[in-house]
C-alpha positions in Angstrom: 163.0 200.2 -9.7 162.8 200.5 -13.5 160.1 197.9 -13.5 158.2 199.8 -10.8 158.4 203.0 -12.8 157.1 201.2 -15.9 154.3 199.7 -13.9 153.2 203.1 -12.6 153.5 204.6 -16.1 151.4 201.8 -17.6 148.6 202.3 -15.1 148.1 205.7 -16.6 148.4 204.9 -20.3 145.2 204.3 -22.2 142.8 205.4 -19.4 141.0 207.6 -21.9 141.3 210.6 -19.7 142.4 213.6 -21.8 141.9 217.3 -21.5 139.7 219.9 -23.1 140.1 223.6 -23.4 138.1 226.3 -21.7 136.2 227.4 -24.8 132.7 227.2 -26.1 130.3 225.9 -23.4 133.2 226.0 -20.9 134.6 229.5 -21.8 133.4 230.8 -18.4 136.3 228.8 -16.8 138.7 231.2 -18.6 136.8 234.4 -18.0 138.7 237.3 -16.2 137.3 237.6 -12.7 139.3 240.9 -12.3 138.0 242.6 -15.5 137.5 246.3 -15.0 134.9 246.6 -17.8 136.0 250.2 -18.7 134.8 251.7 -22.0 137.1 253.6 -24.4 137.1 254.9 -27.9 138.8 252.8 -30.7 142.4 253.6 -31.4 143.5 254.4 -35.0 147.0 255.8 -34.6 150.6 254.6 -35.6 153.2 253.2 -33.2 156.8 252.0 -33.5 156.4 248.6 -31.8 153.4 246.5 -30.8 154.0 243.8 -28.2 151.1 241.3 -28.0 151.2 240.1 -24.4 152.0 242.1 -21.2 153.5 239.4 -19.1 157.1 239.0 -18.2 158.1 238.4 -21.8 156.2 241.5 -23.1 157.6 243.6 -20.3 161.2 242.5 -21.0 160.8 243.3 -24.7 159.5 246.7 -23.8 162.3 247.3 -21.3 165.2 246.1 -23.6 163.8 248.2 -26.5 163.7 251.2 -24.3 167.3 250.6 -23.3 168.7 249.9 -26.8 166.5 251.7 -29.3 165.1 255.2 -29.6 161.5 254.2 -30.1 158.9 256.7 -29.1 155.9 254.5 -28.9 156.0 250.9 -27.6 152.4 249.5 -27.2 151.6 246.5 -25.1 148.3 244.8 -26.0 146.8 242.2 -23.7 143.4 240.7 -22.9 144.2 241.0 -19.2 143.2 244.2 -17.4 146.8 244.9 -16.3 150.3 243.8 -16.9 151.8 240.6 -15.3 150.7 237.8 -17.6 150.5 234.6 -15.6 150.8 236.6 -12.4 147.8 238.7 -13.4 145.6 235.7 -14.2 146.8 233.3 -11.4 145.9 234.8 -8.0 145.1 231.6 -6.1 145.8 231.4 -2.4 149.4 230.4 -1.5 150.8 231.3 -4.9 154.6 231.7 -5.0 157.3 231.3 -7.6 159.1 227.9 -7.4 162.4 229.5 -8.6 164.3 231.8 -6.2 162.9 235.3 -6.6 166.4 236.9 -6.9 166.9 235.0 -10.2 163.2 234.7 -11.3 162.1 238.3 -11.1 163.9 240.2 -13.9 165.2 243.7 -13.9 165.7 243.9 -10.1 169.0 245.9 -10.5 167.5 248.2 -13.1 164.7 249.1 -10.7 166.9 249.2 -7.6 165.0 246.6 -5.6 165.4 243.3 -3.9 162.5 240.9 -3.2 161.3 240.6 0.4 161.6 236.8 0.4 163.7 234.1 -1.2 160.5 232.8 -2.9 158.3 235.8 -3.6 154.5 235.7 -3.4 152.3 236.1 -6.4 151.2 239.5 -5.0 154.8 240.7 -4.9 155.6 239.5 -8.4 152.5 241.2 -9.8 153.5 244.4 -8.1 157.0 244.1 -9.5 155.6 243.7 -13.0 153.5 246.8 -12.5 156.7 248.6 -11.3 158.5 247.5 -14.4 155.8 248.9 -16.6 155.9 252.2 -14.8 159.7 252.5 -14.8 159.9 252.0 -18.5 156.9 254.0 -19.4 155.0 251.1 -20.8 151.5 252.0 -19.5 151.3 255.1 -21.5 150.4 253.6 -24.9 149.2 250.2 -23.6 145.8 248.7 -24.6 144.8 246.4 -21.8 141.6 244.5 -21.6 142.0 244.1 -25.3 142.5 241.1 -27.6 144.2 241.2 -30.9 142.1 239.7 -33.7 144.5 240.0 -36.6 148.0 241.2 -37.6 148.4 242.0 -41.3 151.6 243.0 -43.1 151.6 245.7 -45.8 154.6 245.2 -48.0 154.7 248.6 -49.8 154.7 250.7 -46.6 156.5 248.3 -44.3 153.8 248.5 -41.6 151.7 246.0 -39.8 148.0 246.7 -39.3 146.7 245.6 -35.9 143.0 245.0 -35.3 141.4 244.2 -32.0 138.1 243.2 -30.4 137.7 246.8 -29.1 137.4 248.2 -32.7 141.1 249.3 -32.8 142.8 249.5 -36.1 146.3 251.0 -36.0 149.6 250.7 -37.8 152.8 249.4 -36.2 156.3 249.3 -37.7 157.3 246.2 -35.7 155.3 243.5 -33.9 156.3 241.0 -31.3 154.2 238.2 -30.0 154.8 237.3 -26.3 151.6 235.4 -25.5 153.2 233.2 -22.8 152.1 229.7 -21.8 150.5 229.7 -18.3 147.3 231.7 -18.9 144.9 229.6 -20.9 143.4 227.0 -18.5 142.6 223.4 -19.6 140.0 221.2 -18.0 139.9 217.4 -17.6 137.8 215.7 -20.3 135.2 214.3 -17.9 131.7 213.1 -18.6 129.2 215.1 -16.6 131.2 218.3 -16.6 128.1 220.2 -17.5 125.9 218.3 -15.0 127.6 219.2 -11.8 125.2 221.4 -9.8 127.6 222.7 -7.3 130.0 225.7 -7.8 133.2 225.1 -9.8 136.1 227.2 -11.2 139.6 226.7 -12.4 142.5 227.6 -10.0 143.8 230.0 -12.7 140.6 232.1 -12.3 140.2 231.9 -8.6 136.6 232.9 -7.4 137.2 234.9 -4.2 133.5 236.0 -4.3 132.6 232.4 -3.6 135.5 231.4 -1.3 136.0 234.7 0.5 139.5 235.7 1.7 142.4 236.5 -0.6 145.8 235.4 -1.8 147.0 235.0 1.8 144.2 232.6 2.6 141.4 233.1 5.2 138.8 231.6 2.8 136.1 232.1 5.3 133.1 231.3 3.0 134.3 227.7 2.8 133.9 227.0 6.5 130.9 224.7 6.1 131.7 223.5 2.5 132.8 220.2 1.1 135.5 221.1 -1.4 137.1 219.0 -4.0 140.4 219.6 -5.9 141.1 217.8 -9.1 144.8 217.6 -9.7 148.0 217.3 -7.6 150.5 219.2 -9.7 152.4 222.5 -9.0 149.2 224.6 -8.6 147.5 222.0 -6.3 150.5 221.7 -4.1 150.1 225.4 -3.3 146.4 225.7 -2.9 145.6 222.5 -1.0 147.1 223.6 2.3 145.1 226.9 2.2 141.9 225.0 1.3 142.4 222.5 4.1 142.7 225.4 6.6 139.3 226.8 5.5 137.0 224.0 4.2 134.6 221.9 6.2 136.2 218.9 4.4 138.6 218.7 1.6 138.8 215.9 -1.0 142.0 215.7 -3.1 141.5 213.7 -6.3 144.9 212.4 -7.4 146.0 210.7 -10.6 149.8 211.0 -10.2 151.6 212.3 -7.1 154.1 215.2 -7.4 157.7 215.0 -6.2 157.6 217.6 -3.4 160.9 218.7 -1.9 161.8 221.3 0.7 161.3 224.9 -0.2 162.8 226.5 2.9 161.4 230.0 2.2 162.7 232.8 4.3 162.8 236.6 4.5 165.6 238.4 2.6 168.5 239.2 4.9 168.8 243.1 4.9 172.6 242.9 5.5 173.0 240.5 2.5 170.9 242.8 0.3 172.9 245.9 1.4 176.1 244.2 0.4 175.2 243.2 -3.1 177.6 244.5 -5.8 176.7 245.9 -9.2 175.9 243.2 -11.7 174.9 240.8 -8.9 171.6 239.7 -10.4 173.1 238.8 -13.9 175.9 236.8 -12.2 173.4 235.0 -10.0 171.0 234.3 -12.9 173.9 233.0 -15.0 175.2 230.8 -12.2 171.7 229.3 -11.6 171.4 228.7 -15.3 174.7 226.9 -15.5 174.3 224.8 -12.3 170.8 223.6 -13.2 172.0 222.8 -16.7 174.6 220.4 -15.3 177.6 222.6 -15.9 180.1 222.3 -13.0 180.7 225.6 -11.2 183.0 226.5 -8.4 180.1 227.9 -6.4 176.4 227.4 -6.2 175.0 230.9 -5.4 171.4 229.8 -5.1 171.7 226.5 -3.2 168.1 225.3 -3.5 166.3 222.1 -4.5 166.8 222.9 -8.2 170.5 223.2 -8.0 171.0 220.3 -5.6 170.1 217.5 -7.9 171.7 219.0 -11.0 174.9 219.8 -9.0 175.0 216.1 -7.9 174.6 215.0 -11.5 177.4 217.4 -12.7 179.7 216.1 -10.0 179.4 212.6 -11.5 180.3 213.6 -15.0 183.8 214.7 -16.2 184.6 218.4 -15.8 185.1 220.4 -19.0 188.5 219.5 -20.6 188.6 216.1 -19.0 188.4 212.8 -20.9 184.8 212.2 -22.0 182.9 209.5 -20.2 181.5 206.4 -21.9 177.9 207.4 -22.8 176.4 204.2 -21.3 178.4 204.7 -18.1 177.4 208.4 -17.9 173.7 207.5 -18.5 173.8 204.9 -15.8 175.5 207.3 -13.3 172.9 210.0 -14.0 170.1 207.4 -13.6 171.6 206.3 -10.3 171.8 209.9 -9.0 168.2 210.5 -10.1 167.1 207.3 -8.2 168.9 208.5 -5.0 167.1 211.9 -5.2 163.7 210.3 -5.8 164.3 207.9 -2.9 165.0 210.9 -0.7 161.7 212.5 -1.9 159.8 209.3 -1.1 161.5 209.0 2.3 160.4 212.5 3.1 156.8 211.5 2.4 157.1 208.5 4.7 158.5 210.7 7.4 155.9 213.5 7.2 152.7 211.7 6.4 151.5 209.6 9.4 149.1 207.2 7.7 151.1 204.5 5.9 148.5 204.0 3.1 148.2 207.7 2.4 152.0 208.1 2.5 152.3 205.2 0.0 149.8 206.9 -2.4 151.7 210.2 -2.2 155.1 208.7 -3.2 156.1 209.5 -6.8 157.6 206.6 -8.9 159.1 208.2 -12.0 162.3 210.0 -13.0 162.9 213.3 -11.4 162.1 215.5 -14.4 159.2 213.5 -15.9 157.1 216.1 -14.1 158.1 219.6 -12.9 159.5 219.1 -9.4 157.6 220.9 -6.6 158.8 222.5 -3.4 156.6 223.2 -0.4 157.0 223.3 3.4 153.5 222.3 4.4 151.8 220.3 1.6 152.6 216.8 2.8 151.7 217.5 6.4 148.2 218.6 5.2 147.2 215.0 4.7 147.6 214.4 8.4 144.4 216.5 9.0 141.2 214.5 9.8 139.3 216.9 7.5 141.4 216.1 4.4 140.8 212.9 2.3 143.2 211.9 -0.4 141.3 210.1 -3.1 144.0 208.2 -5.0 142.6 207.0 -8.3 145.7 204.8 -8.9 146.5 206.5 -12.2 143.0 206.2 -13.7 141.9 209.7 -12.8 138.4 210.8 -11.9 135.7 208.8 -13.7 133.0 211.4 -14.1 131.1 214.2 -12.4 127.6 213.8 -11.1 125.0 216.4 -10.2 126.2 216.2 -6.6 129.9 215.5 -6.8 132.7 213.4 -8.1 132.8 209.7 -9.1 136.2 208.0 -8.5 137.0 204.4 -8.0 133.3 203.5 -8.2 132.4 205.8 -5.3 130.6 209.1 -5.3 132.1 211.9 -3.2 129.6 214.7 -2.7 131.1 218.2 -2.9 129.7 221.7 -2.8 132.6 223.3 -4.6 135.0 221.8 -7.1 138.4 223.4 -8.0 140.2 222.3 -11.2 143.9 222.4 -10.7 144.3 220.8 -14.1 146.9 223.1 -15.7 147.2 225.0 -18.9 147.2 224.5 -22.7 150.5 223.0 -23.8 152.7 225.3 -25.8 154.1 222.3 -27.7 150.8 220.5 -28.4 148.4 223.3 -29.2 149.0 225.2 -32.5 150.4 228.6 -31.9 147.7 230.5 -33.7 145.0 228.6 -31.8 146.6 229.6 -28.5 147.1 233.2 -29.6 143.5 233.5 -30.7 144.3 235.4 -33.9 146.1 234.8 -37.2 149.2 236.6 -38.6 149.1 237.5 -42.3 152.5 238.1 -43.7 153.9 238.9 -47.2 151.8 237.9 -50.2 148.9 236.9 -47.9 150.8 234.0 -46.3 149.1 233.1 -43.0 151.1 231.9 -40.0 148.5 229.2 -39.4 149.3 227.9 -42.9 153.1 228.1 -42.7 153.2 226.4 -39.3 150.5 223.9 -40.0 153.1 221.1 -40.2 155.3 222.5 -37.5 157.1 225.7 -36.5 159.7 227.1 -38.8 161.9 229.9 -37.5 165.4 231.4 -37.2 166.5 230.9 -33.5 162.8 230.6 -32.5 162.4 234.4 -32.9 161.8 235.2 -36.6 160.1 233.4 -39.5 160.6 234.0 -43.2 157.7 235.7 -45.0 156.8 237.7 -41.9 159.0 240.8 -41.9 159.4 243.0 -38.8 157.7 240.2 -36.7 159.2 238.5 -33.7 158.0 235.6 -31.5 158.9 234.8 -27.9 158.2 231.2 -27.4 159.7 227.9 -26.3 159.5 226.2 -29.8 162.9 226.1 -31.5 164.3 228.2 -28.7 166.0 227.5 -25.4 164.1 225.8 -22.6 165.0 226.2 -18.9 163.3 225.8 -15.6 163.7 229.6 -15.1 161.5 230.9 -17.9 162.2 234.6 -17.4 165.9 234.0 -17.9 165.3 232.8 -21.4 162.8 235.5 -22.1 165.4 238.1 -21.0 168.0 236.6 -23.4 165.4 236.6 -26.3 164.4 240.1 -25.5 168.0 241.4 -25.5 168.6 239.7 -28.9 165.4 241.1 -30.4 166.4 244.6 -29.2 169.9 244.1 -30.6 168.6 243.1 -34.0 166.4 246.2 -34.3 169.0 248.5 -32.9 171.6 247.2 -35.4 169.2 247.5 -38.3 168.3 251.0 -37.4 172.0 251.9 -37.0 172.5 250.6 -40.6 169.6 252.8 -41.8 167.1 250.0 -42.6 163.5 249.7 -41.4 162.6 246.2 -42.5 164.2 243.1 -41.0 163.4 239.5 -41.9 164.9 236.1 -41.4 166.3 234.8 -44.7 164.9 231.6 -46.2 168.3 229.9 -46.2 169.0 230.8 -42.5 165.6 229.5 -41.4 166.1 226.3 -43.3 169.5 225.7 -41.6 168.0 226.3 -38.2 165.1 224.0 -38.8 167.5 221.3 -39.9 169.5 221.8 -36.7 166.3 221.5 -34.7 165.4 218.3 -36.4 168.9 216.9 -36.0 168.7 217.3 -32.2 165.0 216.8 -31.6 165.1 213.0 -30.8 167.6 213.3 -28.0 165.0 213.0 -25.2 162.3 210.9 -26.9 163.3 207.6 -25.2 163.3 209.3 -21.8 159.9 210.9 -22.4 158.3 207.7 -23.5 159.4 206.0 -20.2 157.9 208.9 -18.1 154.5 208.8 -16.4 151.9 210.6 -18.6 151.8 214.3 -18.1 152.3 217.7 -19.7 155.9 217.2 -20.5 155.4 214.1 -22.6 152.0 214.9 -24.1 150.1 212.6 -21.7 152.4 209.6 -22.5 152.4 210.2 -26.3 155.6 212.2 -26.9 156.0 210.7 -30.4 152.8 212.5 -31.5 154.3 215.9 -30.9 155.8 217.4 -34.0 159.5 217.5 -33.9 159.6 221.0 -35.3 157.7 222.3 -32.3 160.5 221.1 -29.9 162.8 223.4 -28.1 166.5 223.5 -29.2 167.9 220.1 -28.4 171.4 221.3 -27.8 170.4 222.7 -24.4 169.6 226.2 -23.1 173.3 227.0 -22.4 174.3 226.3 -26.0 171.3 228.3 -27.2 172.1 231.3 -25.1 175.7 231.1 -26.4 174.5 231.1 -30.0 172.5 234.3 -29.4 175.3 236.0 -27.5 177.9 235.2 -30.1 175.6 236.7 -32.7 175.4 239.9 -30.7 179.1 240.0 -29.9 180.0 239.7 -33.6 177.6 242.5 -34.4 176.7 240.6 -37.6 173.1 240.1 -38.3 173.7 236.6 -39.7 170.8 235.1 -41.5 168.8 238.4 -41.4 167.9 240.4 -44.5 167.7 244.2 -44.2 165.9 246.5 -46.6 163.5 249.4 -46.8 159.8 249.7 -47.7 159.1 250.0 -51.4 157.2 253.2 -51.0 157.8 256.2 -48.7 155.6 256.7 -45.7 155.1 259.2 -43.0 
């Protein structure tokens, strides 16, 4: 099986098929189809905190600051026309979270609500984001439909100057960047992309004017259309069944199949929801975090596809306090459990897909976490439809686009509409400032683009020396977990704690010390190589930089000690109430 995995990986190496970003001539693929287009006067005021990004990260920062600090003005700034981040931009049909909504959707207890389903729809998650913004008063000072163009620190006054593309120029005592990672679409680097005469769009900017219908489906305008989908990852797994229901004929262009397990979505049991005790969500989130991190627990509260495989792995390894396993034996046991799970996934394909050749093409041959696992209860069955054609490129990808369609395997497939389900810019591969769309100018004119040109340098992934009163919510040098909002919640709590503690001590400027940053960077480097061998053996994809993990800068890696250890580090810092590694001071001149 190792040999088969290597064979499948090698098919995809050196194909020359890369990605390009939706900029320049292709910027229309990233345009906001929901833009309100309202006009307003430029803002020139002063606020306590500016949060760049109004997705789940930005909302959590605003919420935790409201709870822990006495700030009057917390301003969210986002290019999107509303809060929600990825749930604002992504509105494609069939959209749902792939992590249980009771642990994915933050602040449920704070808002006194429970999701309607185990796996919430994109509509419901966006509505929850809007409810969070209302509950914490975050709409009042927000600047939406607005892109930051620069953040500039003024050392004497201890304020940041924020400028935007709407002519705004205002001062902010603190800034936090929560720009997220699932909002800037990428496109396959295909010859002929500008030659295709049909209609095309990226799934992250769904064109309902063309397809008709809405997020629940009923894409009636596609009834007589030949539709193509490029990609078979997490997005495609959700949109393909809805497109198949509507299109005259659907062509699915596949480079690498996804591992698709059972989702088993269901409505929330009203009796269960009524019986929840205070603190239920944090306990459930912590339990999911520990189980999916391979930490043995007496109970699996979530019991889904995510926890199943990691619970099996945890059962193989010694429990805490037991004698440590031989590393080689432990690795072999984990690999064997992984193999059994992937065999189960492949058997599911064989059972559900009737045509043997199609079923064989849909079977994934790689380790479980080489690509993000998917969960769906109708995707595989879609390929039994006579009006759906799987075009398996055997790892090579689409060759080019023509004026009339898609060329793959030497054959042209005419299509009227082409949907790119090709993912998003990588948070690890694309420089932070480039993804943000603006530069940050700190003390003595130091630019963040300069400081991070050779890799990220931070304290706990949250602060960077030379940029006072500035915080970053990102994956680099921070914890990484399948449930992203869980980590954003922990980062937000820590950020709020630091500012509350500084204000309690009477100081208005906080900054990571050079020594503390250096120590954290050394720790990141010490642990960064742990998964390189695993990544190099994986099939090319987002997680391993398209088969070139060694080209990723080690400093841009997440904390290699694991998300559980990372959360423990932050929590210990808060419990000790010691701002270790953080310098406190006041501005050099008095201000209003």
